[in-house]
C-alpha positions as CSV (number, residue, x, y, z in Angstrom):
1,X,15.2,-34.6,-8.6
2,X,12.5,-33.3,-9.9
3,X,10.3,-30.6,-8.2
4,X,7.6,-32.2,-5.8
5,X,4.3,-30.2,-5.7
6,X,1.9,-30.6,-3.2
7,X,-1.3,-28.5,-3.6
8,X,-5.0,-28.1,-2.8
9,X,-7.6,-25.2,-4.6
10,X,-4.1,-23.6,-5.6
11,X,-5.7,-21.9,-8.4
12,X,-8.3,-20.4,-6.3
13,X,-8.8,-16.8,-6.3
14,X,-8.4,-14.4,-3.1
15,X,-7.6,-11.0,-2.1
16,X,-4.0,-10.4,-1.9
17,X,-3.8,-8.3,0.9
18,X,0.1,-7.6,1.6
19,X,1.0,-10.4,-0.8
20,X,0.9,-8.1,-3.6
21,X,3.6,-6.3,-2.4
22,X,5.9,-9.4,-3.6
23,X,5.3,-8.7,-7.4
24,X,5.6,-5.1,-7.0
25,X,9.2,-5.9,-5.6
26,X,10.0,-8.4,-8.2
27,X,9.1,-5.3,-11.2
28,X,11.3,-3.1,-9.0
29,X,14.2,-5.5,-9.0
30,X,13.7,-5.9,-12.7
31,X,13.8,-2.2,-13.4
32,X,16.8,-2.0,-11.6
33,X,18.4,-4.9,-13.8
34,X,17.5,-3.1,-16.5
35,X,18.9,0.5,-15.5
36,X,15.6,1.8,-15.7
37,X,15.6,2.7,-11.7
38,X,18.6,3.5,-9.3
39,X,18.6,1.7,-6.4
40,X,20.1,4.6,-4.4
41,X,17.4,7.2,-6.4
42,X,15.7,9.5,-3.6
43,X,12.1,9.0,-3.7
44,X,10.5,12.6,-2.4
45,X,8.0,12.0,0.6
46,X,5.4,14.3,1.7
47,X,2.8,14.4,5.0
48,X,0.0,12.9,2.7
49,X,2.0,10.4,1.4
50,X,2.3,8.5,5.2
51,X,-0.8,6.1,5.4
52,X,-1.9,4.0,8.7
53,X,-1.4,0.1,9.5
54,X,1.7,-1.3,9.0
55,X,5.2,0.0,8.7
56,X,6.9,2.4,10.4
57,X,7.6,5.4,7.7
58,X,4.3,7.0,8.8
59,X,6.5,7.6,12.2
60,X,9.5,9.2,10.6
61,X,10.9,12.5,10.0
62,X,12.3,12.5,6.8
63,X,11.7,14.3,3.3
64,X,13.6,11.7,1.2
65,X,14.4,8.0,1.3
66,X,16.5,6.1,-1.7
67,X,14.5,2.9,-3.3
68,X,16.3,0.3,-1.5
69,X,15.1,1.7,1.4
70,X,11.5,1.6,0.2
71,X,11.9,-1.7,-1.0
72,X,13.5,-2.6,2.6
73,X,10.4,-1.3,4.7
74,X,7.7,-2.5,2.0
75,X,8.9,-6.3,2.5
76,X,10.2,-6.3,6.0
77,X,7.8,-4.8,7.9
78,X,5.1,-4.2,5.2
79,X,4.9,-1.0,5.0
80,X,2.0,0.5,3.4
81,X,3.1,4.0,2.4
82,X,6.6,2.6,1.2
83,X,4.0,0.2,-0.9
84,X,2.1,3.4,-2.3
85,X,5.1,5.1,-3.2
86,X,6.9,2.3,-5.1
87,X,3.3,1.8,-6.7
88,X,3.3,5.0,-8.5
89,X,7.2,5.3,-8.8
90,X,6.8,1.8,-11.0
91,X,3.3,2.8,-12.5
92,X,0.4,0.0,-11.8
93,X,0.5,-0.8,-15.7
94,X,4.2,-2.2,-15.3
95,X,3.7,-4.3,-12.1
96,X,0.7,-6.0,-13.8
97,X,2.5,-6.4,-16.8
98,X,5.3,-7.8,-14.9
99,X,2.7,-10.3,-13.3
100,X,2.0,-11.1,-16.6
101,X,4.8,-12.2,-17.9
102,X,5.6,-14.6,-15.1
103,X,2.6,-16.4,-16.2
104,X,0.6,-15.1,-12.6
105,X,-3.0,-15.8,-14.3
106,X,-5.0,-15.0,-11.1
107,X,-2.8,-11.9,-9.9
108,X,-3.9,-8.2,-10.3
109,X,-3.0,-5.0,-8.9
110,X,-5.8,-2.5,-8.6
111,X,-5.4,-0.1,-6.0
112,X,-2.8,0.9,-3.2
113,X,-2.8,0.0,0.0
114,X,-5.6,0.9,2.8
115,X,-7.6,2.3,-0.6
116,X,-10.9,0.9,1.2
117,X,-13.1,3.1,-1.0
118,X,-11.5,1.2,-4.4
119,X,-12.7,-1.7,-2.4
120,X,-16.0,-0.7,-1.9
121,X,-16.3,-0.4,-5.7
122,X,-14.7,-3.7,-7.1
123,X,-11.4,-2.0,-7.4
124,X,-8.9,-5.0,-5.1
125,X,-5.8,-6.6,-5.4
126,X,-6.2,-10.5,-5.9
127,X,-4.1,-13.3,-6.0
128,X,-4.1,-17.2,-5.5
129,X,-1.6,-20.0,-4.0
130,X,-0.7,-21.0,-7.6
131,X,0.8,-18.0,-8.6
132,X,2.3,-16.3,-5.2
133,X,4.7,-19.5,-5.7
134,X,5.5,-19.2,-8.6
135,X,6.2,-15.3,-8.6
136,X,9.0,-16.7,-5.8
137,X,10.3,-19.4,-7.5
138,X,10.7,-17.0,-10.4
139,X,12.4,-14.3,-8.1
140,X,14.9,-16.3,-6.3
141,X,15.7,-19.0,-8.6
142,X,14.5,-18.0,-12.0
143,X,16.2,-16.6,-15.0
144,X,14.2,-13.4,-15.0
145,X,16.7,-11.1,-12.5
146,X,20.5,-11.2,-12.6
147,X,21.9,-12.6,-9.0
148,X,22.3,-9.7,-7.3
149,X,18.3,-8.8,-7.6
150,X,17.4,-12.6,-6.8
151,X,19.4,-12.5,-3.8
152,X,18.5,-9.4,-2.7
153,X,14.7,-10.2,-2.9
154,X,15.6,-13.7,-1.0
155,X,17.3,-11.6,1.7
156,X,14.2,-9.1,2.4
157,X,12.2,-12.2,3.0
158,X,14.6,-14.1,5.3
159,X,14.5,-10.5,7.4
160,X,10.7,-10.1,7.5
161,X,9.9,-9.0,11.3
162,X,6.6,-10.8,11.3
163,X,7.1,-14.1,12.3
164,X,3.8,-15.1,13.9
165,X,2.5,-17.6,11.3
166,X,4.2,-20.1,9.4
167,X,7.8,-19.2,11.2
168,X,6.2,-19.9,14.9
169,X,7.0,-23.7,15.3
170,X,9.8,-24.0,12.8
171,X,13.2,-25.2,13.8
172,X,15.6,-22.0,13.1
173,X,18.9,-23.8,14.1
174,X,17.6,-26.4,10.9
175,X,16.2,-24.4,8.8
176,X,16.1,-21.0,7.2
177,X,12.7,-19.6,6.4
178,X,12.4,-16.3,4.3
179,X,8.2,-15.4,4.7
180,X,5.6,-12.3,3.9
181,X,2.6,-12.2,5.9
182,X,-0.7,-10.8,4.1
183,X,-3.7,-9.6,6.2
184,X,-7.4,-8.1,5.8
185,X,-10.8,-8.0,7.8
186,X,-11.3,-12.0,7.3
187,X,-8.3,-12.8,5.7
188,X,-5.1,-14.2,6.7
189,X,-2.1,-15.2,4.5
190,X,1.7,-16.3,4.9
191,X,4.2,-17.8,1.8
192,X,8.1,-17.9,2.2
193,X,10.8,-19.6,1.1
194,X,11.9,-22.7,3.1
195,X,16.0,-23.5,3.1
196,X,16.9,-26.8,4.4
197,X,21.0,-27.6,3.1
198,X,21.0,-27.0,-0.7
199,X,17.3,-27.8,-0.9
200,X,14.3,-25.2,-1.1
201,X,10.7,-25.6,-0.8
202,X,8.3,-22.6,-1.1
203,X,5.3,-22.7,1.0
204,X,2.1,-20.2,0.5
205,X,-1.3,-20.9,2.4
206,X,-4.3,-18.4,1.6
207,X,-7.0,-18.5,3.9
208,X,-10.5,-16.0,3.9
209,X,-13.9,-15.8,5.3
210,X,-13.0,-16.3,8.7
211,X,-15.5,-15.8,11.5
212,X,-12.5,-16.0,14.2
213,X,-8.8,-14.3,12.8
214,X,-6.8,-16.2,15.4
215,X,-8.3,-19.5,14.2
216,X,-6.3,-18.6,10.7
217,X,-3.4,-18.0,12.2
218,X,-3.1,-21.2,14.4
219,X,-4.5,-23.1,10.8
220,X,-1.0,-21.7,9.1
221,X,0.9,-21.8,12.4
222,X,0.0,-25.4,12.1
223,X,0.9,-26.6,8.5
224,X,4.4,-24.6,9.7
225,X,4.9,-27.2,12.2
226,X,3.8,-29.9,9.8
227,X,6.7,-28.9,7.6
228,X,9.2,-28.7,10.1
229,X,8.2,-32.2,11.5
230,X,8.8,-33.5,7.8
231,X,11.9,-31.8,7.5
232,X,13.4,-33.0,11.1
233,X,12.1,-36.5,9.8
234,X,14.4,-35.9,6.8
235,X,17.5,-34.5,8.7
236,X,17.3,-37.5,11.4
237,X,17.0,-40.1,8.9
238,X,19.7,-38.8,6.9
239,X,21.8,-38.7,10.2
240,X,20.9,-42.2,10.8
241,X,22.1,-43.6,7.5
């Protein structure tokens, strides 16, 4: 069966917020596959590396952590400190080269997390819904990563702790969703891979210029609700037949 796509303004460019962590994860796993990076290698963590907002590394009393733990923190609790350490370790150029190889035409990493000075001088991180969908599909079902890395990418999404958007109205007894959220002032994003039996769907919703942040979350939840209803309808029809 051919892939079906429903898209609206999918190539419009948005501030990426924490969705930029997805291609960072992809590049880390690619380097692990090539042997250029070792999952168990210890990365030094200094007090100056710990920044605020999302994550738990800022509260941890550790002097070093293995790469695999930094990646887990970066995705599962969207840890900004862990993300910045991974950006330093991988290098912006390598991450952007990986973004380019995947064919992500509207995505670029230009700053670290919470670097608002960079934003003020025009150096921000950007992406589009089409690009994020491409990244998710290539990471989980494409040929760029080895099977172990593809499984790890998907597993980290499935362990996501921020479930207040797309997954809210989804029936986790019927399907599995691995998602990644993103937020900035006036910006609300969510994306994910939904698995129903042997089938998968990639969902990406990007919203900006919000006067009310909650309205953005409500809209994303409603998208998730409609997807859930559609899949339930397929399930009911299949069971009836």
